[in-house]
N, C-alpha and C positions, 0 to 999 in steps of 0.2 A: 133047318130053322133053329133047332135047339143048340146046335154046334155054334152057329153065329152068335147067339146070345151069350154063350159061354166065352167066346173070344172077346166080346165087348166087355164083359165083366172082368176078364183078365187084363184087358187094356186099361180099364178104369183103375184097377189095383196098381198097375205099373205107373200110371199117371200120378196117383197119390204118393207112391213111393218116391218118384222123381221130383215132384214138387216139394215133398217133405225134406228130401236131401238138399235141394237147392235153397230152401228157406233156412235150414239149419246151417248150411255153409255160410250163408250171408249173415246170419245173426251172430255166429261166433267168429266170423272173419277168418275162416280157415278153409282154403279152397284146394286142399290137396286131393280131394275126391272128385274134382271137377270132371275128370275123364269118365269115371264110373257113372256119375250123374248124367252126363251127356249120352252115354251108351244105354243107360236104363230108359231115358226118354226116347231116344231114337229107335233102338232095337225093340225094347220092351213095349212101349206105348204105341208107337207108330206101326210096328209090324203086326201086333195083335189087333189093332184098330182096322188096319187094311184087310186083314183076314176075316174080320167079323163083318 
C-alpha cells in the first residue's frame, strides 16, 4: 500500500514537470524539447501511474 502511494506521488511529480515543460514551450514558441516533453509524459507519468 505504501509503495503504491509513493508511485502515485512520483507520477504526479512527472505530470507537473511534463505540463510545465509543455506550457513553457508553447508560451515561448520554442518546441525543440518536444521529444523530451513527450517522453516525460509517456514514460514518467504513465509508467508510474500504472505501477501505482
